[in-house]
matplotlib code that plots the C-alpha trace (Angstrom):
import matplotlib.pyplot as plt

x = [-87.9, -86.2, -87.9, -86.6, -88.8, -85.9, -85.0, -87.8, -85.6, -88.7, -91.8, -95.0, -97.4, -101.0, -104.2, -107.3, -111.0, -113.2, -111.9, -113.3, -114.5, -116.3, -114.8, -113.4, -112.0, -110.3, -108.0, -107.3, -106.2, -103.8, -102.3, -101.7, -100.5, -97.6, -96.8, -93.7, -92.5, -92.9, -95.6, -96.6, -100.1, -100.1, -103.5, -107.2, -110.8, -112.1, -115.8, -118.4, -118.8, -115.9, -115.8, -115.7, -113.1, -110.8, -111.5, -110.4, -107.0, -105.1, -105.7, -103.8, -101.1, -102.2, -101.5, -104.5, -103.6, -103.9, -107.1, -109.7, -113.4, -114.1, -112.3, -112.7, -110.9, -108.2, -107.6, -107.6, -105.1, -102.9, -102.6, -101.4, -98.5, -95.1, -94.4, -92.9, -94.9, -98.4, -100.0, -99.0, -102.2, -105.5, -107.3, -111.1, -112.7, -116.2, -119.6, -120.2, -122.2, -119.2, -116.6, -117.3, -117.3, -114.1, -112.3, -113.3, -112.1, -108.8, -108.1, -108.9, -106.4, -103.7, -103.6, -103.3, -106.1, -106.7, -110.5, -112.4, -114.8, -117.3, -115.8, -118.9, -122.6, -123.6, -122.1, -122.4, -120.2, -117.7, -117.5, -117.0, -114.2, -112.5, -112.4, -110.9, -108.2, -107.3, -107.1, -105.2, -102.6, -103.0, -102.5, -105.8, -106.1, -109.2, -109.0, -110.1, -107.7, -108.1, -106.0, -103.1, -102.7, -99.5, -101.2, -103.9, -101.1, -99.3, -102.6, -103.0, -99.6, -100.2, -103.5, -102.3, -99.2, -101.4, -100.7, -104.4, -105.0, -108.1, -110.3, -113.8, -115.4, -115.1, -117.0, -116.5, -118.4, -118.4, -120.4, -121.1, -123.7, -123.5, -126.7, -128.9, -131.0, -131.8, -128.7, -129.2, -132.3, -130.1, -128.1, -125.0, -122.8, -121.4, -124.8, -126.8, -125.1, -124.6, -128.3, -129.4, -130.0, -129.2, -125.7, -124.9, -126.4, -128.5, -127.2, -126.6, -124.8, -123.9, -122.4, -120.6, -119.1, -120.4, -118.2, -115.2, -116.1, -116.6, -113.4, -111.4, -112.4, -111.6, -108.2, -107.1, -108.2, -108.2, -111.3, -113.5, -117.2, -119.9, -123.3, -124.9, -128.1, -128.7, -131.2, -131.0, -133.1, -134.0, -134.6, -134.7, -138.2, -138.0, -134.6, -134.3, -131.4, -130.4, -128.8, -128.3, -127.7, -126.5, -125.2, -124.2, -121.6, -120.9, -117.4, -116.2, -114.2, -117.2, -116.4, -119.2, -118.8, -121.0, -120.9, -122.7, -122.8, -124.6, -124.7, -127.4, -125.7, -125.4, -121.9, -120.1, -117.6, -115.6, -115.6, -114.5, -113.4, -112.9, -112.5, -111.2, -111.4, -109.2, -108.6, -105.2, -106.0, -108.0, -107.2, -109.0, -108.2, -110.0, -109.5, -109.9, -107.0, -105.0, -101.6, -102.8, -103.6, -104.8, -104.1, -105.6, -105.2, -106.9, -104.6, -102.0, -101.7, -103.2, -100.7, -100.8, -99.0, -98.1, -97.0, -93.2, -91.1, -88.0, -89.6, -88.8, -92.5, -93.4, -93.5, -92.2, -95.5, -96.2, -92.8, -93.1, -96.2, -94.6, -93.0, -92.4, -90.8, -93.1, -95.0, -95.5, -99.1, -99.6, -103.2, -105.6, -103.4, -100.5, -102.9, -104.2, -100.6, -99.7, -102.3, -100.6, -97.0, -97.4, -99.5, -96.6, -94.2, -96.4, -96.9, -93.1, -92.8, -95.5, -93.7, -90.5, -92.5, -91.8, -94.4, -96.1, -98.6, -102.2, -104.4, -102.6, -101.5, -100.8, -103.1, -106.8, -107.2, -109.9, -110.8, -111.5, -113.6, -115.7, -116.2, -117.3, -120.0, -121.2, -121.4, -123.6, -125.8, -126.3, -126.9, -129.6, -131.2, -131.2, -132.7, -135.5, -136.2, -136.4, -132.8, -132.9, -129.4, -127.9, -124.5, -121.6, -118.6, -118.0, -115.8, -113.4, -112.9, -109.2, -107.9]
y = [-84.3, -81.0, -78.7, -75.5, -75.7, -75.0, -71.3, -70.1, -71.3, -71.7, -73.7, -72.6, -71.0, -72.4, -70.8, -72.9, -72.0, -74.3, -77.2, -76.0, -78.0, -81.2, -81.1, -84.2, -83.1, -80.0, -82.0, -84.4, -81.5, -80.1, -83.4, -84.1, -80.6, -80.7, -84.4, -83.8, -80.8, -78.5, -76.3, -74.9, -74.1, -70.4, -68.9, -69.9, -68.9, -72.1, -71.3, -68.7, -68.0, -65.8, -67.1, -70.7, -69.9, -68.5, -71.4, -73.8, -72.2, -73.8, -77.3, -76.3, -74.4, -71.2, -68.0, -66.0, -63.0, -65.2, -66.9, -64.9, -64.4, -64.8, -65.7, -62.2, -60.9, -63.4, -62.6, -58.9, -59.0, -61.7, -59.9, -56.8, -58.7, -58.6, -61.3, -64.3, -63.7, -63.9, -67.2, -68.6, -70.7, -71.4, -74.7, -74.6, -77.4, -76.0, -77.4, -77.0, -73.8, -71.8, -73.0, -70.4, -67.3, -68.3, -69.4, -66.3, -64.0, -66.0, -65.7, -62.0, -61.5, -63.3, -66.6, -70.1, -72.4, -76.0, -76.7, -79.7, -81.3, -80.9, -77.6, -75.4, -75.4, -75.3, -75.2, -71.5, -70.8, -73.3, -71.7, -68.3, -69.7, -71.1, -67.7, -66.2, -68.9, -68.3, -64.5, -64.7, -67.3, -68.9, -72.6, -74.2, -77.8, -79.8, -82.6, -85.6, -87.3, -90.8, -89.8, -89.6, -93.3, -94.7, -97.6, -95.3, -93.3, -96.6, -97.7, -94.3, -94.5, -98.1, -97.2, -94.1, -96.0, -98.5, -101.5, -102.4, -101.6, -99.6, -99.0, -100.3, -100.4, -98.6, -99.7, -97.3, -97.6, -95.9, -97.8, -96.7, -97.5, -94.7, -93.0, -96.1, -94.3, -90.6, -89.7, -86.1, -86.0, -86.2, -83.2, -85.2, -82.6, -84.5, -86.0, -82.7, -80.6, -83.4, -84.1, -80.4, -79.0, -75.5, -76.6, -79.6, -78.5, -80.4, -83.9, -85.8, -89.1, -88.5, -85.1, -86.4, -89.6, -90.3, -87.5, -89.3, -92.5, -90.6, -88.6, -91.7, -93.2, -90.0, -89.7, -93.2, -93.6, -90.0, -90.9, -88.0, -88.4, -87.9, -88.3, -89.7, -91.4, -91.4, -92.6, -91.2, -92.4, -91.4, -94.6, -93.3, -91.6, -87.9, -87.4, -84.4, -85.6, -88.8, -91.6, -94.0, -93.6, -95.3, -93.6, -94.9, -92.9, -93.1, -92.0, -90.5, -93.5, -95.8, -97.1, -97.5, -96.6, -97.1, -95.1, -96.5, -94.6, -95.6, -94.4, -96.9, -100.3, -102.2, -102.8, -100.8, -98.2, -96.4, -99.0, -97.1, -99.6, -99.5, -102.0, -101.0, -103.3, -102.9, -105.0, -106.3, -106.6, -105.4, -104.1, -103.5, -101.4, -101.0, -98.1, -100.2, -102.3, -99.5, -101.1, -103.8, -103.6, -106.6, -106.9, -109.7, -111.0, -114.1, -117.1, -115.6, -115.8, -112.9, -110.3, -108.8, -105.5, -104.3, -100.8, -101.1, -98.1, -100.3, -102.8, -102.7, -103.1, -99.8, -96.9, -93.4, -91.9, -94.8, -94.5, -90.7, -91.1, -93.5, -92.5, -95.9, -99.2, -102.0, -103.8, -100.6, -99.5, -96.1, -94.9, -92.0, -89.3, -90.1, -90.0, -86.6, -85.4, -86.3, -83.8, -81.2, -82.4, -81.8, -78.6, -77.2, -77.7, -75.4, -72.9, -72.5, -72.0, -69.3, -67.6, -67.7, -66.3, -69.4, -70.9, -74.1, -76.5, -75.5, -78.1, -81.4, -81.6, -84.7, -83.3, -82.6, -78.9, -76.3, -78.0, -81.3, -79.4, -77.9, -81.3, -82.7, -80.0, -80.6, -84.3, -83.6, -81.2, -83.5, -86.6, -84.7, -83.4, -86.9, -88.5, -86.0, -86.9, -90.6, -91.4, -89.4, -89.2, -85.8, -84.3, -84.8, -83.3, -79.8, -77.3, -77.4, -81.1, -82.1, -85.2]
z = [28.3, 28.1, 30.6, 29.0, 25.9, 23.6, 23.1, 25.4, 28.4, 30.6, 31.1, 29.3, 31.7, 31.9, 32.9, 33.6, 32.9, 35.0, 37.0, 40.3, 43.3, 42.1, 38.6, 37.0, 33.6, 34.8, 37.1, 34.3, 32.0, 34.6, 35.4, 31.7, 30.9, 33.5, 33.1, 30.9, 33.0, 30.1, 31.6, 35.0, 36.2, 37.3, 37.0, 36.9, 36.8, 38.3, 38.7, 37.6, 41.3, 42.3, 45.9, 44.7, 42.2, 44.8, 47.1, 44.4, 43.9, 46.7, 45.4, 42.2, 44.1, 42.4, 44.4, 45.6, 43.4, 40.2, 41.2, 39.3, 39.7, 36.0, 32.8, 31.5, 34.6, 34.1, 30.5, 31.1, 33.9, 32.5, 29.2, 31.0, 32.5, 30.8, 28.3, 30.0, 33.1, 31.7, 30.7, 27.4, 26.9, 28.6, 29.0, 28.9, 30.9, 31.6, 30.5, 26.7, 26.9, 28.2, 25.7, 23.0, 25.1, 27.0, 23.8, 21.9, 24.7, 25.1, 21.3, 21.3, 24.1, 22.1, 24.1, 22.7, 23.7, 24.6, 24.6, 25.9, 23.5, 22.0, 20.7, 21.4, 22.2, 18.5, 15.0, 14.4, 17.5, 16.2, 12.8, 14.3, 16.5, 13.4, 11.8, 15.0, 15.1, 11.5, 12.1, 15.3, 14.3, 17.7, 18.5, 19.1, 20.3, 21.1, 23.6, 21.7, 24.0, 22.7, 19.6, 22.0, 22.8, 21.3, 19.5, 18.1, 16.5, 15.5, 13.8, 12.1, 10.4, 9.4, 7.8, 6.1, 4.9, 3.1, 5.3, 5.4, 1.8, 0.8, 3.9, 3.4, 6.9, 10.2, 13.3, 16.2, 19.5, 22.9, 25.5, 29.0, 31.6, 34.3, 33.2, 33.3, 35.9, 36.0, 38.0, 37.1, 39.2, 42.3, 41.2, 40.5, 38.9, 36.0, 35.1, 35.6, 33.0, 30.4, 30.3, 30.3, 26.8, 27.9, 28.9, 26.8, 23.5, 21.0, 21.9, 25.1, 24.7, 21.1, 21.9, 24.9, 23.7, 20.2, 19.0, 20.4, 18.5, 15.3, 15.7, 16.4, 13.0, 11.2, 12.9, 12.3, 8.7, 7.3, 5.3, 4.3, 5.2, 2.7, 4.5, 7.6, 8.7, 12.4, 15.0, 18.5, 21.4, 25.0, 26.8, 30.4, 30.9, 31.6, 30.3, 27.9, 25.7, 23.9, 26.0, 23.1, 19.4, 16.2, 13.1, 9.7, 7.8, 4.1, 3.2, -0.1, -1.1, -0.8, 2.7, 5.3, 8.9, 12.0, 15.2, 18.3, 21.6, 24.8, 28.4, 29.5, 29.0, 32.3, 33.5, 30.8, 31.9, 29.2, 26.5, 23.4, 20.8, 17.0, 14.2, 10.7, 7.7, 4.7, 1.5, 2.9, 6.5, 9.5, 13.0, 16.3, 19.4, 22.7, 25.1, 28.2, 27.0, 25.3, 25.1, 22.7, 19.0, 17.1, 13.3, 11.3, 7.7, 6.3, 6.1, 8.5, 12.3, 14.1, 15.1, 18.6, 18.7, 22.2, 23.1, 23.0, 22.0, 21.6, 19.2, 15.5, 14.6, 16.2, 13.7, 14.5, 15.5, 17.9, 19.5, 19.8, 21.9, 24.4, 27.7, 29.4, 28.4, 27.4, 30.2, 32.2, 31.2, 29.7, 29.6, 30.0, 31.5, 29.1, 26.1, 27.3, 27.8, 24.2, 23.0, 25.1, 24.2, 20.4, 20.9, 23.0, 20.1, 18.0, 20.9, 21.1, 17.3, 17.5, 20.4, 18.3, 15.4, 13.3, 11.0, 12.0, 10.5, 11.2, 9.6, 9.4, 13.0, 15.1, 17.8, 17.2, 16.2, 15.5, 12.2, 14.0, 16.5, 13.8, 12.2, 15.5, 15.9, 12.4, 13.2, 16.2, 14.3, 11.3, 13.5, 15.5, 12.4, 10.7, 13.7, 13.8, 10.1, 11.0, 9.8, 6.5, 4.9, 5.3, 4.2, 6.6, 4.9, 6.3, 4.4, 7.3, 7.1, 6.9, 5.3]

ax = plt.figure().add_subplot(projection="3d")
ax.plot(x, y, z, "-o")
ax.set_aspect("equal")
plt.show()
C-alpha cells in the first residue's frame, strides 16, 4: 500500500474521541485505521474527564500537548493549526449519547468523521447530522464494520450482479450470550452503558447488535425496506433495555426478511450470520468463520467459496478487500480497516478538491447511519404496539 496517499505526499492525521482506559472499540478503531500505513494517530480527547484523557495518551503514543481534556478543546486547537499539521479526520468511539455532539462539532470545524454505530442517540439527531454532512461536504463513514469482510463484499457483488436471481428472503441474526446475567450491576464498563437508556438510547440489544444484522442484509442485497413488525423482550429481571428481539421486514420487491438479535443465549459469542435466498440460488456467511461463503443451488453440488484474492472466482470487490493470500485468515481488524481504507480514498479526493461519490459508497456512510437509527426507532415503536406493522423506508435510504 502506498503510504504517501497519492498527491498528499503524507499520511492522513487521525484524532480520536473516546478510547480511554477500559475502552474496547477505541483501540480497535485505531488499530484498523493505521493498518495500511495510510494514517497516523496524532491527537485525542480520550475521556470526558480531562485527567483520564491525558493519562490515556501514552498508550496511543500521542504527545501530551495533543492530549485534550474535551473534544471541543481538541477541535478548536486542531482547527487553528496549519493545514497539513492538524487532524484530517476524527473517529468517534464513545457511548451512543456522545456521538451527536462530537460529530456535529467535528463537522462544524471542517473535519471528516468516522463514527461508531449506532449513529446517534435518536433519529432526530441523526437527521440533523445528515444535513450537516451535506452542507459541509465532509466524508462521513459509519463503522458497520462487518461490511468490510472480503466475502461479504464478494457476496454483495454476486447478488447485485444477479447471480442469485430475484432475492426473496433474508435471514440475518446476531447472537451473543455475555449479558445472560445482569453484568451491568457490577459496574462492568461495557455492560453498564449499553444497558442504560440515558446512554444507549431507546434500544439495548437491538440497538447494539440488531442494527448490525439489519445493515448487513441491506448492504449485501440492496433491497429497499417497506415496513417492519418487531417484538423486543427484556428477559433478565431488572434490566431497563431489551436483551432479545425479533423483527420481520417486508421489502419493496416482495421479499421477506427476519432479524434476530440476542445477548442472553448461553455459549454464544459474536455469532453474526446471514442467509439469502434467491430464485437462482442461495448463499450463507458467518462472521465467526469469515473466510468461507457457501453458495447452494438445487440439483448442483454446494459451492464453498474461500477468501482467495488470486482465485478466478473472486470478483473485483472481494479481491480489493483482501490483504493476505488464501489460508492466512483475515478477520475483525482487517474488516474494520476496509471501512477506513475506502473512506480514506474519498478524504484524499476532498483534500484535493475533487468530487467523490456521497451516497453509493463501498463503506457505510451517513445515509446508512440514518437508516440504522430509523430501524431502531421503528422496531421499538412496533414492539410497544405489540408488533404492529410500521413504515421502515426512510427518505435517506440508499439502494
